[in-house]
PDB file of N, CA, C and O in Angstrom, chain B, residues numbered from 101:
ATOM      1  N   UNK B 101     106.726  58.703  35.438  1.00  0.00           N
ATOM      2  CA  UNK B 101     107.331  59.800  35.411  1.00  0.00           C
ATOM      3  C   UNK B 101     108.648  59.637  34.523  1.00  0.00           C
ATOM      4  O   UNK B 101     109.382  60.614  34.370  1.00  0.00           O
ATOM      5  N   UNK B 102     108.824  58.923  34.182  1.00  0.00           N
ATOM      6  CA  UNK B 102     110.074  58.341  33.318  1.00  0.00           C
ATOM      7  C   UNK B 102     109.549  58.661  32.075  1.00  0.00           C
ATOM      8  O   UNK B 102     110.443  58.989  31.295  1.00  0.00           O
ATOM      9  N   UNK B 103     108.412  58.690  31.586  1.00  0.00           N
ATOM     10  CA  UNK B 103     107.819  58.543  30.356  1.00  0.00           C
ATOM     11  C   UNK B 103     108.003  60.441  30.141  1.00  0.00           C
ATOM     12  O   UNK B 103     108.260  61.088  29.126  1.00  0.00           O
ATOM     13  N   UNK B 104     107.868  60.672  30.872  1.00  0.00           N
ATOM     14  CA  UNK B 104     107.788  62.355  30.883  1.00  0.00           C
ATOM     15  C   UNK B 104     109.321  62.912  30.405  1.00  0.00           C
ATOM     16  O   UNK B 104     109.511  63.819  29.595  1.00  0.00           O
ATOM     17  N   UNK B 105     110.549  61.993  31.245  1.00  0.00           N
ATOM     18  CA  UNK B 105     111.711  62.749  31.289  1.00  0.00           C
ATOM     19  C   UNK B 105     111.960  62.419  29.862  1.00  0.00           C
ATOM     20  O   UNK B 105     112.203  63.332  29.074  1.00  0.00           O
ATOM     21  N   UNK B 106     111.905  60.842  29.363  1.00  0.00           N
ATOM     22  CA  UNK B 106     112.214  60.711  28.239  1.00  0.00           C
ATOM     23  C   UNK B 106     111.472  61.522  26.662  1.00  0.00           C
ATOM     24  O   UNK B 106     112.036  61.554  25.568  1.00  0.00           O
ATOM     25  N   UNK B 107     110.291  62.025  26.944  1.00  0.00           N
ATOM     26  CA  UNK B 107     109.998  62.938  26.239  1.00  0.00           C
ATOM     27  C   UNK B 107     110.546  64.159  26.365  1.00  0.00           C
ATOM     28  O   UNK B 107     110.733  64.754  25.304  1.00  0.00           O
ATOM     29  N   UNK B 108     110.874  64.734  27.417  1.00  0.00           N
ATOM     30  CA  UNK B 108     111.603  66.217  27.526  1.00  0.00           C
ATOM     31  C   UNK B 108     112.901  65.787  26.761  1.00  0.00           C
ATOM     32  O   UNK B 108     113.317  66.543  25.883  1.00  0.00           O
ATOM     33  N   UNK B 109     113.488  64.766  27.002  1.00  0.00           N
ATOM     34  CA  UNK B 109     114.946  64.598  26.267  1.00  0.00           C
ATOM     35  C   UNK B 109     114.500  64.659  24.991  1.00  0.00           C
ATOM     36  O   UNK B 109     114.655  65.736  24.415  1.00  0.00           O
ATOM     37  N   UNK B 110     114.029  63.844  24.457  1.00  0.00           N
ATOM     38  CA  UNK B 110     113.433  63.976  22.980  1.00  0.00           C
ATOM     39  C   UNK B 110     113.655  65.396  22.547  1.00  0.00           C
ATOM     40  O   UNK B 110     114.514  65.670  21.710  1.00  0.00           O
ATOM     41  N   UNK B 111     112.863  66.333  23.128  1.00  0.00           N
ATOM     42  CA  UNK B 111     112.235  67.659  22.610  1.00  0.00           C
ATOM     43  C   UNK B 111     113.889  68.523  22.383  1.00  0.00           C
ATOM     44  O   UNK B 111     114.596  68.837  23.341  1.00  0.00           O
ATOM     45  N   UNK B 112     114.242  68.776  20.984  1.00  0.00           N
ATOM     46  CA  UNK B 112     115.428  69.298  20.775  1.00  0.00           C
ATOM     47  C   UNK B 112     115.933  70.737  21.113  1.00  0.00           C
ATOM     48  O   UNK B 112     117.090  71.158  21.120  1.00  0.00           O
ATOM     49  N   UNK B 113     114.842  71.334  21.372  1.00  0.00           N
ATOM     50  CA  UNK B 113     114.776  72.735  21.789  1.00  0.00           C
ATOM     51  C   UNK B 113     115.100  72.436  23.559  1.00  0.00           C
ATOM     52  O   UNK B 113     115.568  73.403  24.161  1.00  0.00           O
ATOM     53  N   UNK B 114     114.978  71.771  23.976  1.00  0.00           N
ATOM     54  CA  UNK B 114     114.517  71.691  25.320  1.00  0.00           C
ATOM     55  C   UNK B 114     116.505  70.950  25.169  1.00  0.00           C
ATOM     56  O   UNK B 114     117.200  71.924  25.455  1.00  0.00           O
ATOM     57  N   UNK B 115     117.117  70.162  24.968  1.00  0.00           N
ATOM     58  CA  UNK B 115     118.045  69.081  24.906  1.00  0.00           C
ATOM     59  C   UNK B 115     118.903  70.529  24.993  1.00  0.00           C
ATOM     60  O   UNK B 115     119.445  70.763  26.073  1.00  0.00           O
ATOM     61  N   UNK B 116     119.057  71.554  23.856  1.00  0.00           N
ATOM     62  CA  UNK B 116     120.168  72.590  23.814  1.00  0.00           C
ATOM     63  C   UNK B 116     120.258  73.627  24.574  1.00  0.00           C
ATOM     64  O   UNK B 116     121.258  74.338  24.678  1.00  0.00           O
ATOM     65  N   UNK B 117     119.056  73.789  25.236  1.00  0.00           N
ATOM     66  CA  UNK B 117     118.646  74.786  26.320  1.00  0.00           C
ATOM     67  C   UNK B 117     119.504  74.090  27.801  1.00  0.00           C
ATOM     68  O   UNK B 117     120.081  74.839  28.589  1.00  0.00           O
ATOM     69  N   UNK B 118     119.458  72.502  27.998  1.00  0.00           N
ATOM     70  CA  UNK B 118     119.919  71.848  29.078  1.00  0.00           C
ATOM     71  C   UNK B 118     121.435  71.898  28.727  1.00  0.00           C
ATOM     72  O   UNK B 118     122.171  72.112  29.690  1.00  0.00           O
ATOM     73  N   UNK B 119     122.142  71.708  27.279  1.00  0.00           N
ATOM     74  CA  UNK B 119     123.737  71.640  26.899  1.00  0.00           C
ATOM     75  C   UNK B 119     123.828  73.022  27.244  1.00  0.00           C
ATOM     76  O   UNK B 119     124.757  73.203  28.033  1.00  0.00           O
ATOM     77  N   UNK B 120     123.087  74.270  26.888  1.00  0.00           N
ATOM     78  CA  UNK B 120     123.649  75.360  27.384  1.00  0.00           C
ATOM     79  C   UNK B 120     123.741  76.128  29.069  1.00  0.00           C
ATOM     80  O   UNK B 120     124.300  77.134  29.506  1.00  0.00           O
ATOM     81  N   UNK B 121     123.070  75.290  29.537  1.00  0.00           N
ATOM     82  CA  UNK B 121     122.762  75.279  31.318  1.00  0.00           C
ATOM     83  C   UNK B 121     123.796  74.983  31.433  1.00  0.00           C
ATOM     84  O   UNK B 121     124.721  75.691  31.832  1.00  0.00           O
ATOM     85  N   UNK B 122     123.835  73.732  31.060  1.00  0.00           N
ATOM     86  CA  UNK B 122     125.623  72.903  31.715  1.00  0.00           C
ATOM     87  C   UNK B 122     126.511  73.553  31.008  1.00  0.00           C
ATOM     88  O   UNK B 122     127.531  73.440  31.689  1.00  0.00           O
ATOM     89  N   UNK B 123     126.849  74.332  29.818  1.00  0.00           N
ATOM     90  CA  UNK B 123     127.902  74.891  29.349  1.00  0.00           C
ATOM     91  C   UNK B 123     128.629  76.330  30.482  1.00  0.00           C
ATOM     92  O   UNK B 123     129.802  76.564  30.773  1.00  0.00           O
ATOM     93  N   UNK B 124     127.369  77.039  30.875  1.00  0.00           N
ATOM     94  CA  UNK B 124     127.248  77.953  31.534  1.00  0.00           C
ATOM     95  C   UNK B 124     127.715  77.451  32.708  1.00  0.00           C
ATOM     96  O   UNK B 124     128.587  78.130  33.250  1.00  0.00           O
ATOM     97  N   UNK B 125     127.310  76.249  33.362  1.00  0.00           N
ATOM     98  CA  UNK B 125     127.754  76.206  35.099  1.00  0.00           C
ATOM     99  C   UNK B 125     128.979  75.945  34.927  1.00  0.00           C
ATOM    100  O   UNK B 125     129.645  76.312  35.895  1.00  0.00           O
ATOM    101  N   UNK B 126     129.875  75.227  33.703  1.00  0.00           N
ATOM    102  CA  UNK B 126     131.128  75.046  33.579  1.00  0.00           C
ATOM    103  C   UNK B 126     131.836  76.140  33.898  1.00  0.00           C
ATOM    104  O   UNK B 126     132.792  76.096  34.673  1.00  0.00           O
ATOM    105  N   UNK B 127     131.433  77.178  33.340  1.00  0.00           N
ATOM    106  CA  UNK B 127     132.528  78.557  32.883  1.00  0.00           C
ATOM    107  C   UNK B 127     132.769  79.551  33.945  1.00  0.00           C
ATOM    108  O   UNK B 127     133.575  80.452  34.178  1.00  0.00           O
ATOM    109  N   UNK B 128     131.276  78.771  34.732  1.00  0.00           N
ATOM    110  CA  UNK B 128     131.308  79.896  36.150  1.00  0.00           C
ATOM    111  C   UNK B 128     131.953  79.264  37.362  1.00  0.00           C
ATOM    112  O   UNK B 128     132.590  79.890  38.209  1.00  0.00           O
ATOM    113  N   UNK B 129     131.635  77.441  37.363  1.00  0.00           N
ATOM    114  CA  UNK B 129     132.473  77.033  38.018  1.00  0.00           C
ATOM    115  C   UNK B 129     134.383  77.416  37.978  1.00  0.00           C
ATOM    116  O   UNK B 129     135.215  77.694  38.842  1.00  0.00           O
ATOM    117  N   UNK B 130     134.415  77.221  36.373  1.00  0.00           N
ATOM    118  CA  UNK B 130     135.583  77.315  36.490  1.00  0.00           C
ATOM    119  C   UNK B 130     136.430  78.560  36.551  1.00  0.00           C
ATOM    120  O   UNK B 130     137.633  78.582  36.812  1.00  0.00           O
ATOM    121  N   UNK B 131     135.655  79.602  36.277  1.00  0.00           N
ATOM    122  CA  UNK B 131     135.863  81.113  36.713  1.00  0.00           C
ATOM    123  C   UNK B 131     136.096  81.014  38.340  1.00  0.00           C
ATOM    124  O   UNK B 131     137.131  81.314  38.934  1.00  0.00           O
ATOM    125  N   UNK B 132     134.994  80.569  38.853  1.00  0.00           N
ATOM    126  CA  UNK B 132     135.334  80.825  39.989  1.00  0.00           C
ATOM    127  C   UNK B 132     136.211  80.265  40.923  1.00  0.00           C
ATOM    128  O   UNK B 132     136.579  80.700  42.014  1.00  0.00           O
ATOM    129  N   UNK B 133     136.566  78.946  40.166  1.00  0.00           N
ATOM    130  CA  UNK B 133     137.760  78.396  40.870  1.00  0.00           C
ATOM    131  C   UNK B 133     139.135  79.430  40.579  1.00  0.00           C
ATOM    132  O   UNK B 133     140.011  79.726  41.392  1.00  0.00           O
ATOM    133  N   UNK B 134     139.037  79.771  39.455  1.00  0.00           N
ATOM    134  CA  UNK B 134     140.119  80.478  39.302  1.00  0.00           C
ATOM    135  C   UNK B 134     140.393  81.985  39.679  1.00  0.00           C
ATOM    136  O   UNK B 134     141.563  82.354  39.776  1.00  0.00           O
ATOM    137  N   UNK B 135     139.441  82.798  39.879  1.00  0.00           N
ATOM    138  CA  UNK B 135     139.480  83.713  40.340  1.00  0.00           C
ATOM    139  C   UNK B 135     139.586  83.420  42.537  1.00  0.00           C
ATOM    140  O   UNK B 135     140.363  84.094  43.214  1.00  0.00           O
ATOM    141  N   UNK B 136     138.964  82.704  42.952  1.00  0.00           N
ATOM    142  CA  UNK B 136     139.169  81.723  44.194  1.00  0.00           C
ATOM    143  C   UNK B 136     140.972  81.773  44.476  1.00  0.00           C
ATOM    144  O   UNK B 136     141.526  82.346  45.414  1.00  0.00           O
ATOM    145  N   UNK B 137     141.702  80.920  43.258  1.00  0.00           N
ATOM    146  CA  UNK B 137     143.059  80.590  43.511  1.00  0.00           C
ATOM    147  C   UNK B 137     143.636  81.600  43.365  1.00  0.00           C
ATOM    148  O   UNK B 137     144.448  81.623  44.290  1.00  0.00           O
ATOM    149  N   UNK B 138     143.782  82.758  42.600  1.00  0.00           N
ATOM    150  CA  UNK B 138     144.475  84.079  42.240  1.00  0.00           C
ATOM    151  C   UNK B 138     143.926  85.092  43.820  1.00  0.00           C
ATOM    152  O   UNK B 138     144.639  85.946  44.346  1.00  0.00           O
ATOM    153  N   UNK B 139     143.023  84.835  44.134  1.00  0.00           N
ATOM    154  CA  UNK B 139     142.869  85.807  45.396  1.00  0.00           C
ATOM    155  C   UNK B 139     144.079  84.677  47.077  1.00  0.00           C
ATOM    156  O   UNK B 139     144.799  85.229  47.908  1.00  0.00           O
ATOM    157  N   UNK B 140     143.879  83.526  46.983  1.00  0.00           N
ATOM    158  CA  UNK B 140     144.717  83.009  47.309  1.00  0.00           C
ATOM    159  C   UNK B 140     146.003  83.263  47.266  1.00  0.00           C
ATOM    160  O   UNK B 140     146.559  83.807  48.220  1.00  0.00           O
ATOM    161  N   UNK B 141     146.466  83.013  46.484  1.00  0.00           N
ATOM    162  CA  UNK B 141     147.882  83.216  46.155  1.00  0.00           C
ATOM    163  C   UNK B 141     148.190  84.987  46.265  1.00  0.00           C
ATOM    164  O   UNK B 141     149.262  85.494  46.595  1.00  0.00           O
ATOM    165  N   UNK B 142     146.981  85.681  45.904  1.00  0.00           N
ATOM    166  CA  UNK B 142     147.460  87.483  46.574  1.00  0.00           C
ATOM    167  C   UNK B 142     148.004  87.170  48.129  1.00  0.00           C
ATOM    168  O   UNK B 142     149.165  87.249  48.532  1.00  0.00           O
ATOM    169  N   UNK B 143     146.720  86.766  48.922  1.00  0.00           N
ATOM    170  CA  UNK B 143     146.860  86.623  50.289  1.00  0.00           C
ATOM    171  C   UNK B 143     148.096  85.820  50.665  1.00  0.00           C
ATOM    172  O   UNK B 143     148.532  85.987  51.804  1.00  0.00           O
ATOM    173  N   UNK B 144     148.532  85.222  50.093  1.00  0.00           N
ATOM    174  CA  UNK B 144     149.486  83.433  50.624  1.00  0.00           C
ATOM    175  C   UNK B 144     150.898  84.674  50.464  1.00  0.00           C
ATOM    176  O   UNK B 144     151.484  85.003  51.496  1.00  0.00           O
ATOM    177  N   UNK B 145     151.309  85.249  49.165  1.00  0.00           N
ATOM    178  CA  UNK B 145     152.708  85.900  49.185  1.00  0.00           C
ATOM    179  C   UNK B 145     152.300  87.275  48.895  1.00  0.00           C
ATOM    180  O   UNK B 145     151.106  87.548  48.770  1.00  0.00           O
ATOM    181  N   UNK B 146     153.217  88.157  48.779  1.00  0.00           N
ATOM    182  CA  UNK B 146     153.034  89.550  48.650  1.00  0.00           C
ATOM    183  C   UNK B 146     153.330  89.496  47.317  1.00  0.00           C
ATOM    184  O   UNK B 146     154.054  88.643  46.803  1.00  0.00           O
ATOM    185  N   UNK B 147     152.414  90.995  46.366  1.00  0.00           N
ATOM    186  CA  UNK B 147     152.945  91.192  45.068  1.00  0.00           C
ATOM    187  C   UNK B 147     153.995  91.183  44.244  1.00  0.00           C
ATOM    188  O   UNK B 147     154.004  90.957  43.034  1.00  0.00           O
ATOM    189  N   UNK B 148     155.253  91.549  45.260  1.00  0.00           N
ATOM    190  CA  UNK B 148     156.291  91.907  44.525  1.00  0.00           C
ATOM    191  C   UNK B 148     156.666  89.638  44.128  1.00  0.00           C
ATOM    192  O   UNK B 148     156.406  89.024  43.093  1.00  0.00           O
ATOM    193  N   UNK B 149     157.117  89.254  45.054  1.00  0.00           N
ATOM    194  CA  UNK B 149     157.594  88.014  44.721  1.00  0.00           C
ATOM    195  C   UNK B 149     156.577  87.502  43.671  1.00  0.00           C
ATOM    196  O   UNK B 149     157.093  86.962  42.693  1.00  0.00           O
ATOM    197  N   UNK B 150     154.736  87.600  43.703  1.00  0.00           N
ATOM    198  CA  UNK B 150     154.211  86.838  42.790  1.00  0.00           C
ATOM    199  C   UNK B 150     154.686  87.657  41.148  1.00  0.00           C
ATOM    200  O   UNK B 150     154.941  86.898  40.213  1.00  0.00           O
ATOM    201  N   UNK B 151     154.750  88.827  40.974  1.00  0.00           N
ATOM    202  CA  UNK B 151     155.672  89.536  40.110  1.00  0.00           C
ATOM    203  C   UNK B 151     156.668  88.992  39.364  1.00  0.00           C
ATOM    204  O   UNK B 151     156.699  88.923  38.135  1.00  0.00           O
ATOM    205  N   UNK B 152     157.717  88.494  40.365  1.00  0.00           N
ATOM    206  CA  UNK B 152     158.727  87.960  40.181  1.00  0.00           C
ATOM    207  C   UNK B 152     158.768  86.546  39.553  1.00  0.00           C
ATOM    208  O   UNK B 152     159.450  86.191  38.592  1.00  0.00           O
ATOM    209  N   UNK B 153     157.868  85.780  40.317  1.00  0.00           N
ATOM    210  CA  UNK B 153     157.434  84.616  39.777  1.00  0.00           C
ATOM    211  C   UNK B 153     156.851  84.170  38.605  1.00  0.00           C
ATOM    212  O   UNK B 153     157.021  83.001  38.261  1.00  0.00           O
ATOM    213  N   UNK B 154     156.069  85.071  37.826  1.00  0.00           N
ATOM    214  CA  UNK B 154     155.412  85.353  36.719  1.00  0.00           C
ATOM    215  C   UNK B 154     156.726  85.230  35.589  1.00  0.00           C
ATOM    216  O   UNK B 154     157.808  85.805  35.709  1.00  0.00           O
ATOM    217  N   UNK B 155     156.318  84.327  34.478  1.00  0.00           N
ATOM    218  CA  UNK B 155     157.409  84.582  33.380  1.00  0.00           C
ATOM    219  C   UNK B 155     157.716  85.524  32.523  1.00  0.00           C
ATOM    220  O   UNK B 155     158.685  85.387  31.776  1.00  0.00           O
TER     221      UNK B 155
END
């Protein structure tokens, strides 16, 4: 099993695909946390105070 994993990681195209998947997962996590944070802020404080607080 370990031999198969080393052969897979030696493959350049598969390494690029893994890197692409990791980057897309990171982007999805960052976007999801940002959207969740903004929705929480909107639900906690009214929009008028939120608009006043933003510089």
